C-alpha positions as CSV (number, residue, x, y, z in Angstrom):
1,M,-1.3,-26.9,-128.8
2,S,-1.5,-23.5,-127.2
3,H,1.4,-21.5,-126.0
4,S,1.3,-19.2,-123.1
5,P,2.6,-15.7,-123.9
6,M,5.9,-14.8,-122.6
7,K,5.9,-12.6,-119.6
8,I,7.7,-9.4,-120.1
9,N,9.0,-7.3,-117.2
10,Q,8.9,-10.1,-114.7
11,K,10.4,-9.1,-111.3
12,K,11.4,-11.3,-108.3
13,L,11.2,-9.8,-104.8
14,V,14.7,-10.6,-103.1
15,G,15.0,-8.4,-100.2
16,N,14.7,-4.9,-98.6
17,V,16.7,-1.7,-98.1
18,L,18.1,-1.8,-94.6
19,D,19.9,1.7,-94.8
20,L,20.8,4.3,-97.3
21,F,24.0,6.5,-97.2
22,V,25.0,9.6,-99.0
23,S,28.7,10.2,-98.4
24,K,28.5,8.0,-95.4
25,K,25.7,9.8,-93.8
26,S,22.6,7.6,-93.2
27,V,19.4,9.1,-94.7
28,Y,15.9,8.0,-94.9
29,R,15.4,8.6,-98.7
30,M,17.6,9.5,-101.5
31,H,17.2,10.6,-105.1
32,L,19.4,9.1,-107.9
33,D,19.6,10.2,-111.4
34,D,21.9,9.3,-114.4
35,Q,24.8,10.8,-112.6
36,G,24.4,8.6,-109.5
37,V,23.4,9.5,-105.8
38,V,22.4,13.2,-105.7
39,G,24.5,14.9,-103.1
40,D,27.1,12.1,-102.8
41,K,30.7,12.9,-103.1
42,F,31.2,10.5,-106.0
43,Y,28.1,12.1,-107.9
44,G,28.9,12.5,-111.6
45,K,32.4,11.0,-111.4
46,D,32.0,7.6,-113.0
47,I,28.5,6.5,-114.0
48,N,29.6,2.8,-114.0
49,R,30.6,3.1,-110.4
50,S,27.9,5.8,-109.2
51,V,26.1,3.5,-106.8
52,L,27.7,0.9,-104.4
53,I,25.4,-1.8,-103.1
54,S,26.3,-3.9,-100.1
55,T,24.6,-6.6,-98.2
56,I,24.3,-7.0,-94.4
57,E,26.1,-10.3,-95.0
58,S,29.4,-8.4,-95.5
59,Y,29.0,-7.0,-92.0
60,K,28.2,-10.4,-90.6
61,M,31.4,-11.8,-92.2
62,A,33.5,-9.2,-90.5
63,E,31.7,-9.7,-87.2
64,E,32.6,-13.4,-87.4
65,K,36.3,-12.3,-87.4
66,E,35.4,-10.0,-84.4
67,I,35.7,-7.0,-86.7
68,L,32.8,-4.7,-85.6
69,L,31.8,-2.1,-88.2
70,E,29.2,0.6,-88.1
71,Q,26.7,0.2,-91.3
72,G,27.9,2.6,-94.0
73,S,31.7,2.0,-93.1
74,L,32.2,-0.1,-96.2
75,G,31.3,3.0,-98.4
76,E,28.0,1.6,-99.7
77,N,25.2,3.9,-100.7
78,I,22.6,1.2,-100.3
79,L,22.6,-1.6,-97.7
80,I,20.3,-4.5,-98.4
81,D,19.4,-7.9,-96.8
82,Y,19.9,-9.8,-100.0
83,N,23.4,-10.9,-101.2
84,P,23.7,-9.5,-104.7
85,Y,27.3,-10.4,-105.4
86,D,26.6,-13.3,-107.7
87,L,24.4,-11.1,-110.0
88,K,25.9,-10.7,-113.4
89,S,26.9,-7.3,-115.1
90,G,24.0,-6.2,-117.0
91,T,21.3,-7.5,-114.6
92,H,18.7,-4.9,-113.7
93,I,17.3,-4.4,-110.1
94,Q,14.4,-2.1,-109.0
95,I,14.2,-0.4,-105.7
96,G,11.3,2.1,-105.3
97,T,10.9,3.9,-108.5
98,L,14.6,3.5,-109.4
99,I,16.1,1.0,-111.8
100,L,19.8,0.0,-111.6
101,E,22.0,-2.0,-113.8
102,I,24.8,-4.0,-112.1
103,S,28.0,-2.8,-113.8
104,Q,30.8,-4.4,-111.9
105,N,32.0,-6.0,-108.7
106,C,33.6,-3.7,-106.3
107,T,37.3,-4.2,-106.5
108,L,39.7,-4.7,-103.5
109,C,40.0,-1.5,-101.6
110,K,43.1,-0.7,-99.6
111,S,41.1,2.1,-97.7
112,L,39.4,-0.7,-95.8
113,T,42.7,-1.1,-93.8
114,K,41.9,2.1,-92.1
115,L,39.1,0.1,-90.4
116,D,41.0,-3.2,-89.9
117,N,44.1,-4.6,-91.6
118,R,42.2,-7.9,-92.3
119,L,39.2,-6.3,-94.1
120,P,40.5,-6.1,-97.7
121,K,41.4,-9.8,-97.9
122,L,38.4,-10.9,-95.9
123,L,35.9,-8.8,-98.1
124,K,37.8,-9.3,-101.4
125,N,34.9,-10.4,-103.3
126,D,32.2,-9.6,-100.8
127,R,32.3,-5.8,-100.2
128,G,29.7,-4.8,-102.7
129,I,28.8,-4.4,-106.3
130,F,28.7,-1.2,-108.4
131,A,25.5,-0.1,-110.4
132,K,24.6,2.5,-112.7
133,V,21.2,4.4,-112.9
134,I,19.1,3.2,-115.8
135,Q,15.7,4.9,-114.6
136,S,16.0,7.8,-112.2
137,G,14.1,7.7,-109.0
138,E,13.7,7.9,-105.3
139,I,14.4,5.1,-102.8
140,K,13.7,5.1,-99.2
141,Y,14.4,3.0,-96.1
142,R,12.6,-0.4,-96.2
143,D,11.9,-0.3,-99.9
144,S,11.6,-3.7,-101.5
145,V,14.4,-4.8,-103.8
146,Y,13.5,-6.6,-107.0
147,V,15.5,-8.5,-109.6
148,L,14.2,-7.9,-113.0
């Protein structure tokens, strides 16, 4: 009986980058290191919350309630077309040359009431996930997103 060797470093293509934001400013590419998004206002503050990833699905949920939001207004650094909210802490994702580790779900944020009073409740578990940088790198608009 032969056993096939276990594959190491498997990755699964799950989506693409739709937009990137450094302190709410849309950019074509961004560099991240072990302190987070270079140039972002939260750079170096808390490595476990250094990168916020959101999905376009969050914006669609708001739109269904007639809350129209500009992309980036949820405070995300990376907007993707894949819903990552069910990924467990410790899961690694690769975007461009960058590897991130999911650290925690984004907690309820009262600052969202500035956009619409209904948002904190509506997006309680669907605003985004925080990640920390495992391997520094650069990502750009339309890069593929892989779960490792």
